[in-house]
C-alpha positions, 0 to 999 in steps of 0.5 A: 089117668084120673084117680078114684079117691074112694078106692081102698087099699087091698090088705093082701100082702107078698112075702118080703125077700131078705136083702142083705144090702137093703137095710131096713133099720140101722144104728146112729152113726156117720158112714162113709161112700164114694156118692150118697144119693137121696132118694130112691125114684126115678132117677136115683134107682138109675144112679145107685145101679149104673155108679155101682156097676164099678165095683171100686165105687161106693154108693149109699142109697137113702130112701125115705120110703120102704121098700117095693116088695110085699105089697100086692097092688104095688105089683098087680097093674089094675090096682095101681091106683088103690096106693093113691093116698096110701103108705106108699104116697107121701099125700102132698096137696096144692094150697087152694088154686084159684083156676080150680075154682079154690080147690086144694088137689091131690098130688100123688108122690110115690113115697117107696123104693121106686119112688113114683114109677112104683105107683103111676099109671105106667104111661110110656110115652118119650114125647116128641122129637122137637122136646129133645132138640128144644132142650139141646138149643137151650142149653147150647149142647147138641149131645141133647138132641133127640137123635143123640139121646137115642142110646139112652131111650134105648138102653132104658128099655126092653120092649116086649112085642105083642103077638097074634095076627094083626099086631104088626102093625101096633109098633114099630120094632125100629125105634124099641131098645129090647135089653134095658131094665124097664120092661114095656108092651102094649095091652093085649088083653081082647076087650070090646072098647078097642074095635069102636076106639078105632073105627071113631078115630077113623070115621072122625079123622080127629085121631090119624093112626100112628103106629108108634107114639114112641117114634119121636112124631106122637101126633094121632092115636096109638096103642098105648105102651106101659112099664109093664113086663110078663104082666106086671109092673116094671119101676125103678125099683124092679128094673134098675135095684133088682135082686142082683144089683141089691146084692152088690157089696159097694151098695147099701139101700137105706129104707125109710131113711129121710135127709133132714139137711146138707152140710157143708165143709166149713171153710171152702171157697166156693162151698162143698157139700160133704154130708147129708144129714138123715133121720133112719127108721129107728128115729135117731139123726145119722150123717152120711159123708159123700167122699166125691159128691151128694146127689139130691133124687127126690123128685120134683117137690123134696128136693127143693124143699131139701134145698131150701132146708139147707139153706140154698134158695131166695135169700130173702124167703129163707129168711122169713121162714127162720133159714140161714141162707148159705146162697141166693139161688131165687130158681130154687123151688120155682118155674113149676109146671105141670099138666093138669088133668081133667076126667069126662064120662060117657055112659054107654049100655053095655056090662062089660066096662070095667066097672063091672070089676070094681063093684063086683068083688067076686068077679075081681078075686076070680081074675085075680087069682088068675094073676097070681096064678099065672100072671095073666088076664084082666089083670095084668093091665090097666083100663086103658089101650090107646092114647092120643095126642093132638094139636090146636089148629094154626088158626086158633084165636088164641094165638091171636094174644098168646105164643103157641108154647111148643114154638109151633113145632109141627110133631108137639102135641098140645093136649092129650087124651086116654080113654078108659073103660070105666068111670073115671071122675073124681067122685065116687062111680055111682052103684049103677051103670057103665062108663067110659071115662076120657081124661085129658091133659094139657101137654103145653102149660104156660101156668107156673107154680112153686114150692116154698117152706112154710114160714110158720112151720118150715119144717114142716109139709111145704107150702105147694102152689102148682098154679094150675089153669092160671093163665087163659091158655091152659084152660083154652086147651083144655076146653079144646080136648073136650070138645074134640072128645065130645065129637069123636064119642058122637061117631057112628061107632059110639052111637051103637053103644048109646055114648052120652054125656054123663058128667056134664050137660051136653049144653055146656059144650057150646058154652064157653063160660059153663065148660070153664067152670066145668074144667076148674071145678072138676080137674086135678093137679096132674103127675108129671111136674118138673122144672123146680131144680130147672137145669140151665146153660152153662153159663147163664145168670147167677140163681136163673136156674139152678144146675148145669148141664153137668148136673152140678148145683152151681156155685157150689161143690159136691152137690148134684140133682138128678131127677125131675125136677131138674127137666126144663121145660114140660115135656110133651108126654108123661115125665117117666120117661124123661126122668130115666134118660136124664138119669141115664145121661147124668150117670154116664157124665159122672162116670165120665168125671166130668 
């Protein structure tokens, strides 16, 4: 959902838990471990957990940010947006985007244990079966099909069924796991918005009802599933790095420790990487030696940045940045692809929207007291309850000039719509009024971008060009999505609330150029990016991709990548669950000795 950039950070702080194996500060030294994992996000947390299940295997997990504990807004689902732009966020921005009317866009990435799973909107989507079958076909490896990966989907999840009359039709128990590290649940708060949300879908026929959007066929409207357990966020840190895991003697978690480069062993051919240099919380430069392997899990931006700083990337670009090339891998930092989002608010004549919570401190504090006491009430979830996935019609005019990037797969959506019970524009909420806000995501993007070192300051923030809306297909999809929303919110179920566009003049709905300008002026770069260190077939041309199906960086030894950067295609849903599944599969591959 689109963030409110004006959100303030709560000052409330929860007590920190003392953990013997979690290191806040560390002296300068060189330690040896079997595996050194760089990055404690979704990928790194899974690997730290699974590899240390064997007590004879030692692991050092380096996390650039702080612990995920001790901050209220990191636990209370409703206020997750207050983490955007905070010290738990890397606070990256894109370069000016021509496709966004030359605006820069914030790009939210978690700078905390748990990574982006500790700050995101917690939406839990697996994507359609065709996404995974496409990966299997691309890699020439049937172990990546939807059916083959089912054990990993279930291994990740602990689904909590909703309770109460009529809730059995809100999910399909046959497709869920019940004992995994990540708690998953539905919004169970009884809100005014739920009846018109479902009734309007029925009245217009735009969104057929889908019992469970995580069944492999997500099209239609379904109850949105969230990584929330017992009223609190369920992240990679709370799930995979819980107190029992952190207490393992063979796992060390070093917080506030930022990797600066990877170091290869001299005189080896092929080149073998054996050490990670990092700056610890005390500001000292430290090296950690990996007896077996280094595993990069720093994410879609920082993984390619670390590779580039270590001399792995496009040789010409490295030389221009003053970095000595070690191996020419042109694909490093390229192929970035993401879901551009566009919010659009509609005014309504009810005061039951969550805008009242956001503007009324007394009301919010009452709800927070309830959450603190019992982990119940309105703050146990976000302002969302349902999620809609749709395809362009087969005869859409854009297909006359652009092939369908989904390959025509009947279960694969081109766009997503999520309706919030509040104002969701990027601009600050007006002082008075009430709204519902639909955020639209293009789930089949063709536009691509890149992550590069800044030649003027190669050790500073990277040049992150998201390439947003640079291809006409992407703007066509979002134009279609917004018009679909307008038709949906014009249903009789919404007319009783006098729903009316508040973010734009309704006349632009009939004017492609005007609607395109709205999209380009109000969109954001998304937060579901993949492919900057993309996985490719085992025998693909050198430099065309970065890792093979075994997650090993091609052309070198001792180095794997396990995070969203290796996912080769844009998921037709949010990227958190695919990253978990890639990591679970990687853990088994590594443990098997492949």
